[in-house]
VOGU-3710 file (C-alpha; in Angstrom, 3 decimals, decimal comma):
1> xxxxxxxxxx> -88,086/88,034/119,273  -85,680/85,647/117,468  -84,537/86,108/113,954  -86,524/83,047/112,693  -89,875/84,116/114,325  -89,425/87,498/113,135  -88,924/86,323/109,522  -91,978/83,983/110,017  -94,054/86,908/111,096  -93,096/89,003/108,427
11> xxxxxxxxxx> -93,856/86,247/105,763  -97,276/85,770/107,430  -97,913/89,438/107,338  -96,844/89,639/103,745  -99,135/86,762/102,734  -102,010/88,170/104,759  -101,481/91,629/103,098  -101,220/90,038/99,612  -104,332/88,061/100,237  -106,274/91,289/101,408
21> xxxxxxxxxx> -105,139/93,023/98,441  -106,194/90,207/96,115  -109,498/90,009/97,655  -110,177/93,877/97,530  -108,865/93,994/93,830  -111,205/91,142/92,866  -114,226/92,510/94,681  -113,790/96,051/93,153  -113,241/94,668/89,698  -116,247/92,369/90,034
31> xxxxxxxxxx> -118,459/95,021/91,527  -117,464/97,882/89,062  -117,011/95,958/85,972  -118,245/92,532/85,693  -121,543/92,646/87,617  -122,778/95,892/85,656  -122,026/94,198/82,398  -124,245/91,191/83,509  -126,941/93,616/84,948  -126,985/95,430/81,564
41> xxxxxxxxxx> -129,045/92,644/80,003  -131,645/93,013/82,672  -131,761/96,877/82,054  -132,359/96,183/78,370  -135,285/94,055/79,086  -136,653/96,510/81,492  -136,357/99,146/78,981  -138,281/97,326/76,128  -140,732/95,472/78,699  -143,815/97,408/77,305
51> xxxxxxxxxx> -143,270/96,385/73,930  -142,377/92,936/74,915  -145,644/92,564/76,813  -147,639/94,068/73,894  -145,988/91,418/71,624  -147,050/88,627/74,012  -150,494/89,969/74,493  -151,073/90,055/70,657  -149,728/86,542/70,345  -151,864/85,358/73,189
61> xxxxxxxxxx> -154,994/86,803/71,708  -154,176/85,908/68,190  -151,845/82,891/68,128  -149,829/82,330/64,851  -150,497/78,758/64,893  -153,363/76,442/66,049  -151,714/74,323/68,768  -151,935/70,765/68,385  -151,953/68,343/71,354  -148,305/66,975/71,055
71> xxxxxxxxxx> -149,160/63,436/70,758  -146,863/62,200/67,702  -143,394/63,313/67,588  -141,648/63,655/64,139  -138,026/63,242/65,346  -137,611/59,538/64,492  -139,392/59,907/61,248  -137,181/62,852/60,179  -133,862/61,081/61,110  -134,271/59,012/58,027
81> xxxxxxxxxx> -134,700/61,855/55,496  -132,598/64,914/56,890  -129,333/65,499/58,418  -128,873/66,212/62,045  -126,232/68,472/63,380  -124,448/66,379/66,191  -126,019/63,302/64,766  -124,546/60,547/62,446  -124,160/61,499/58,822  -127,203/60,501/56,569
91> xxxxxxxxxx> -125,900/58,835/53,526  -128,891/57,945/51,228  -129,499/58,426/47,594  -132,574/60,715/48,406  -130,720/62,795/50,894  -127,578/63,239/48,562  -129,869/64,324/45,748  -131,676/66,846/48,100  -128,408/68,208/49,261  -126,836/68,574/45,807
101> xxxxxxxxxx> -130,093/70,267/44,597  -130,120/72,464/47,544  -126,628/73,628/46,977  -127,387/74,530/43,214  -130,360/76,673/44,183  -129,429/78,125/47,510  -130,601/81,606/46,318  -134,158/80,279/46,184  -134,126/80,359/49,982  -133,306/84,013/50,004
111> xxxxxxxxxx> -135,473/85,576/47,192  -138,654/84,407/45,257  -136,851/86,093/42,369  -135,058/82,667/42,231  -137,909/80,437/42,517  -138,406/80,015/38,799  -135,000/78,675/38,381  -135,489/75,770/40,598  -139,117/75,165/39,684  -138,004/75,014/36,039
121> xxxxxxxxxx> -135,048/72,633/36,835  -135,724/69,168/35,404  -133,915/67,782/38,418  -136,829/68,798/40,679  -138,902/65,852/39,507  -135,992/63,540/40,388  -136,207/64,452/44,077  -138,389/61,817/46,124  -140,018/64,203/48,594  -143,308/62,288/49,142
131> xxxxxxxxxx> -141,972/61,792/52,695  -142,645/65,530/53,348  -146,395/64,744/53,038  -146,152/62,411/55,772  -145,295/65,253/58,193  -148,882/66,098/58,313  -149,396/62,997/60,538  -147,263/64,576/63,199  -148,084/67,208/65,717  -144,824/68,320/67,212
141> xxxxxxxxxx> -140,991/67,826/66,880  -139,024/67,015/70,027  -135,358/65,899/70,236  -135,646/63,953/73,635  -135,963/60,642/71,757  -132,954/61,035/69,441  -130,355/58,263/70,716  -127,500/61,007/70,656  -129,530/63,338/72,847  -130,043/60,592/75,489
151> xxxxxxxxxx> -126,335/59,648/75,409  -124,984/63,131/75,703  -127,388/64,128/78,487  -126,438/61,026/80,440  -122,892/62,504/80,845  -123,781/65,955/82,180  -123,880/65,501/85,860  -120,451/63,731/85,653  -118,899/66,665/83,662  -117,396/69,757/85,039
161> xxxxxxxxxx> -116,766/73,427/83,745  -116,674/74,091/80,164  -116,844/70,535/79,221  -120,527/70,828/79,911  -120,715/73,542/77,202  -119,255/70,946/74,738  -122,132/68,607/75,619  -124,746/71,345/75,073  -123,304/71,996/71,745  -123,173/68,394/70,820
171> xxxxxxxxxx> -126,862/67,911/71,358  -128,559/66,803/68,006  -130,916/69,224/66,333  -132,198/68,840/62,925  -130,578/70,435/59,861  -133,526/73,189/59,584  -131,931/74,621/56,484  -132,449/71,192/54,620  -136,049/70,575/56,213  -136,985/74,154/55,024
181> xxxxxxxxxx> -135,610/73,637/51,494  -137,443/70,210/51,427  -140,808/71,855/52,277  -140,149/74,569/49,507  -139,303/71,965/46,880  -142,158/69,709/47,736  -144,485/72,806/47,568  -143,146/73,604/43,968  -143,633/69,748/42,973  -147,215/69,905/44,205
191> xxxxxxxxxx> -147,983/73,191/42,609  -146,860/71,563/39,168  -149,512/68,924/40,121  -152,055/71,481/40,347  -152,207/71,061/44,180  -151,015/74,483/45,211  -153,381/75,094/48,090  -152,557/71,858/49,571  -148,890/72,638/49,050  -149,147/75,827/51,154
201> xxxxxxxxxx> -150,972/74,057/53,902  -148,131/71,542/54,014  -145,592/74,235/53,929  -147,233/75,997/57,103  -147,422/72,664/58,897  -143,744/72,016/58,468  -143,044/75,553/59,848  -145,272/74,723/62,807  -143,495/71,493/63,626  -140,158/73,507/63,641
211> xxxxxxxxxx> -141,679/76,095/66,046  -142,510/73,096/68,357  -139,019/72,018/68,669  -138,262/74,157/71,875  -135,084/75,755/69,983  -134,272/79,009/68,933  -133,286/78,013/65,613  -136,545/76,048/64,770  -138,490/79,069/65,768  -136,553/81,513/63,813
221> xxxxxxxxxx> -136,743/79,165/60,907  -140,609/78,946/61,196  -140,595/82,720/61,151  -138,756/82,787/57,935  -141,141/80,294/56,289  -144,218/82,389/57,455  -142,673/85,522/55,890  -142,118/83,484/52,518  -145,868/82,115/52,613  -147,401/85,138/51,041
231> xxxxxxxxxx> -144,660/85,615/48,296  -145,037/81,830/47,714  -148,845/82,311/47,217  -148,454/85,101/44,929  -145,867/83,338/42,796  -148,301/80,306/42,530  -150,882/82,724/41,923  -153,516/81,226/44,414  -155,701/82,746/47,165  -154,123/82,355/50,597
241> xxxxxxxxxx> -154,582/83,917/53,934  -151,114/84,488/55,212  -150,252/85,461/58,883  -150,036/89,180/59,133  -146,705/90,660/59,524  -147,263/92,185/62,905  -147,651/88,781/64,416  -144,620/87,117/62,529  -142,555/90,038/63,646  -143,884/89,585/67,297
251> xxxxxxxxxx> -142,946/86,030/67,184  -139,428/86,723/65,898  -138,885/89,387/68,580  -140,254/87,374/71,551  -138,469/84,246/70,606  -135,063/86,051/71,241  -136,609/87,883/74,187  -137,883/84,701/76,267  -134,239/83,597/76,970  -133,459/86,640/78,994
261> xxxxxxxxxx> -136,935/86,866/80,625  -136,333/83,321/81,954  -132,751/83,787/82,987  -132,952/87,423/84,284  -136,376/88,531/85,217  -137,572/85,952/87,718  -138,720/86,784/91,244  -137,944/84,888/94,403  -140,379/81,916/93,566  -139,199/81,503/90,158
271> xxxxxxxxxx> -142,307/83,029/88,459  -141,557/85,507/85,899  -143,302/88,484/87,303  -145,360/90,450/84,515  -144,555/87,864/82,072  -145,740/84,914/83,936  -149,571/85,046/82,512  -147,961/84,847/79,020  -145,821/81,705/79,633  -146,782/79,347/76,946
281> xxxxxxxxxx> -145,170/77,269/74,170  -147,348/78,901/71,672  -145,811/82,387/72,484  -142,293/81,008/72,264  -141,656/80,630/75,782  -139,753/77,291/75,364  -137,799/78,458/72,215  -134,668/79,224/74,283  -134,483/75,957/76,227  -131,163/74,813/74,893
291> xxxxxxxxxx> -129,725/78,192/75,599  -130,889/78,531/79,152  -128,094/76,966/80,982  -126,060/80,049/79,862  -122,444/80,898/80,719  -123,219/81,097/84,552  -124,680/77,545/84,619  -122,074/75,968/82,377  -119,383/77,707/84,643  -120,799/76,772/87,835
301> xxxxxxxxxx> -117,427/75,223/89,043  -115,855/78,683/88,695  -118,813/80,449/90,442  -120,161/78,432/93,412  -117,177/77,528/95,594  -116,041/80,360/97,791  -113,253/81,161/100,380  -112,944/84,115/102,814  -112,966/87,253/101,073  -113,989/85,934/97,523
311> xxxxxxxxxx> -116,870/87,551/95,946  -120,053/85,298/96,714  -122,686/85,152/93,826  -124,287/82,069/95,237  -127,674/84,048/95,887  -127,757/85,084/92,164  -127,142/81,633/91,017  -129,738/79,982/93,431  -132,204/82,710/92,172  -131,615/81,889/88,511
321> xxxxxxxxxx> -131,255/78,038/88,944  -134,859/78,073/90,461  -136,325/79,917/87,629  -134,674/77,906/84,914  -135,509/74,724/86,647  -139,058/75,706/86,676  -138,949/76,621/82,949  -137,621/73,130/82,164  -140,432/71,523/84,134  -143,120/73,696/82,319
331> xxxxxxxxxx> -141,516/72,975/79,026  -141,569/69,132/79,572  -137,916/68,839/79,590  -136,689/68,100/83,281  -133,691/66,244/82,094  -132,161/69,609/81,191  -131,804/70,306/84,918  -128,726/68,176/84,734  -126,801/71,201/83,499  -127,776/72,962/86,670
341> xxxxxxxxxx> -126,263/70,500/89,183  -123,095/71,508/90,912  -119,959/69,243/90,720  -116,581/69,244/92,406  -113,973/70,346/89,747  -110,822/68,088/89,676  -107,556/69,547/90,866  -105,915/69,338/87,465  -106,991/69,636/83,831  -103,776/68,144/82,521
351> xxxxxxxxxx> -100,789/66,297/84,091  -98,977/69,578/85,049  -101,894/71,991/84,611  -103,917/73,188/87,619  -107,530/73,696/87,172  -108,464/77,392/87,069  -111,701/76,393/88,718  -109,872/75,483/91,828  -107,855/78,661/92,252  -109,782/81,263/94,488
361> xxxxxxxxxx> -110,253/84,605/93,096  -109,000/83,758/89,597  -111,907/81,296/89,150  -114,316/84,151/89,920  -112,677/86,545/87,466  -112,794/83,910/84,811  -116,311/82,675/85,537  -117,905/86,205/85,799  -115,797/87,627/82,922  -116,782/84,936/80,602
371> xxxxxxxxxx> -120,512/85,324/81,599  -120,425/88,942/81,332  -119,001/88,794/77,656  -120,827/85,797/76,331  -124,409/86,927/77,226  -126,427/87,212/74,180  -128,378/90,396/73,367  -131,957/89,150/74,156  -133,622/92,497/72,870  -131,646/92,758/69,667
381> xxxxxxxxxx> -134,662/92,835/67,467  -136,439/95,440/69,764  -133,105/97,549/69,363  -133,047/97,432/65,653  -136,282/99,552/65,518  -136,025/101,284/68,966  -138,806/103,829/68,144  -141,211/101,323/66,688  -144,733/101,315/68,488  -145,693/98,103/70,108
391> xx> -147,548/95,565/68,019  -151,514/96,025/68,431
//
């Protein structure tokens, strides 16, 4: 064999050996480190399944709220009175007064011990909060009609990789803190007008609207308002039948758990196994909608393409995508399926910077590594009281 041919053969052999070593090393790391981390979330859900199912059974038999028909969306109305994260700044005299008053009395949101300070504040009378009363005419809150929401979603299918995470983060959601404070301040105004029972009914309705927004932040804010109801009734010295703590706690726990259930517990046809009979918006099943794409969905460019020897996770992704797409349909948000659509990543992310999503093996380590580390703890509120018996 000539020297040139021998050198070429050695080069090919070296490349083949290097390729094989990279493939083997990637497989070993993925199988021994990354996939077990991803599967740990499923294991946690399995561990707490009896308690989660008990909570869902309780909420099904004794709903926290009486569900309304979802005929009149409060989104456009609220846009004129409170700020929106991801939306245009709201610059009105009334909104400025509300924000300034809220800054002065932030502690009133944390403790009823501080309620007297803001109820006795003369500036409370200067707040024009009659608009809160009008929320009684609305029976749900959905972001899909917000202009920014429509505009951002129109870009998803043409966007790749982590840029999709940026779009997801820019979707507008109402400033729940402002809305919660406005409801509390309006209740205080009404109590001073000897309309305390009506005030609490309005306060609960505002919380209900938040719970219908198909967002985790909205559901958890509604939980906080429910927790405040009894204290507010006691403070106003009126008779009121609050929601019992067992249901409020169940609502809080399951709002978090549903995201994991929908992303990790699905069976082949996309149904949710033992959880399927409890899938209902009233049970918080749509609360995690904005979080469902998850790191796997947002890093689809890093996880879908595959070359010889590269760890293949397409079956796992297909399984997950079927379940998530089904949740979007059942929750009335098919437009969110755009986050599940594959797209060919560009070769470069900068003039001289190659796109990691186009580099075999490296892309898999990046994609699965980020997914393993960024997965939320869906059972966090069950773990805080691991020996607490299931709600009854």
